[in-house]
C-alpha positions in Angstrom: 24.2 -4.3 -8.5 21.6 -2.2 -6.7 21.7 -1.8 -2.9 18.9 -3.2 -0.8 17.3 0.2 -0.4 17.5 0.8 -4.2 15.9 -2.6 -4.7 13.1 -1.8 -2.2 12.5 1.5 -4.0 12.3 -0.3 -7.4 9.9 -2.9 -5.9 7.6 -0.2 -4.7 7.5 1.4 -8.1 7.0 -1.9 -9.9 4.2 -3.1 -7.6 2.3 0.1 -8.0 2.6 0.1 -11.8 1.7 -3.6 -12.0 -1.7 -2.8 -10.6 -2.3 0.8 -11.9 -3.9 1.5 -15.2 -6.0 -1.6 -15.9 -9.2 0.5 -15.2 -8.1 3.8 -16.6 -5.2 6.2 -15.8 -2.0 4.2 -15.9 -0.5 6.5 -13.2 -3.3 6.0 -10.7 -4.9 3.2 -8.8 -8.7 3.0 -8.8 -10.5 1.6 -5.8 -10.7 -1.8 -7.5 -7.0 -1.7 -8.4 -6.1 -0.7 -4.9 -8.2 -3.5 -3.5 -6.5 -6.0 -5.8 -3.1 -4.7 -4.9 -3.8 -5.0 -1.1 -5.4 -8.4 -1.4 -2.4 -9.8 -3.5 0.5 -7.9 -1.9 -0.6 -7.5 1.7 -2.6 -10.7 2.2 -1.4 -11.4 5.8 -2.1 -7.8 6.8 -5.7 -7.8 5.4 -6.6 -11.3 6.8 -5.4 -10.2 10.3 -7.9 -7.3 10.3 -11.5 -7.8 11.2 -12.9 -4.7 9.6 -14.9 -5.5 6.4 -14.7 -1.8 5.4 -10.9 -1.7 5.7 -10.1 -1.2 2.0 -12.7 1.6 1.8 -11.2 3.3 4.8 -7.7 3.0 3.4 -8.9 4.4 0.1 -10.5 7.4 1.9 -7.4 8.0 4.0 -5.0 7.8 1.1 -7.0 9.7 -1.5 -6.0 13.2 -0.2 -7.5 15.1 -3.2 -10.7 13.0 -3.1 -10.7 12.0 -6.8 -11.4 8.3 -6.0 -7.9 7.4 -7.3 -4.6 6.9 -5.5 -1.4 8.3 -7.1 2.0 6.9 -6.4 2.7 9.6 -3.7 -0.4 8.6 -1.8 0.4 4.9 -2.1 3.9 5.5 -0.6 2.2 7.1 2.4 0.4 3.8 3.0 3.6 1.7 2.7 5.5 4.1 4.9 2.8 4.0 7.6 2.6 0.2 7.5 6.4 0.0 7.7 6.5 2.3 10.7 3.8 0.2 12.4 5.7 -3.0 11.7 8.9 -1.5 13.1 7.2 -0.4 16.2 5.6 -3.9 16.6 9.0 -5.6 16.3 10.7 -3.2 18.7 8.0 -4.0 21.3 8.4 -7.7 20.7 12.1 -7.5 21.3 11.5 -5.8 24.7 9.5 -8.7 25.9 
């Protein structure tokens, strides 16, 4: 039986590959695939944001080599940054 961390790692890999490849390279997310992933998997996060250009900004920030696609390594950077932000938020809430 996998540990919680191993399960979380498996979930990251699975989610990425569930969305990658429908528009081309199966190891990369196109802008459309990234938008679909964010809308489906991070619905609460996106609806709480007021910026209509958020997906475009995320794509530009993640796409470090500017090929208009996001590889798994770039995707993990997004997940890690969001996880850190959530942890910071919860720590601040506990102080109140």
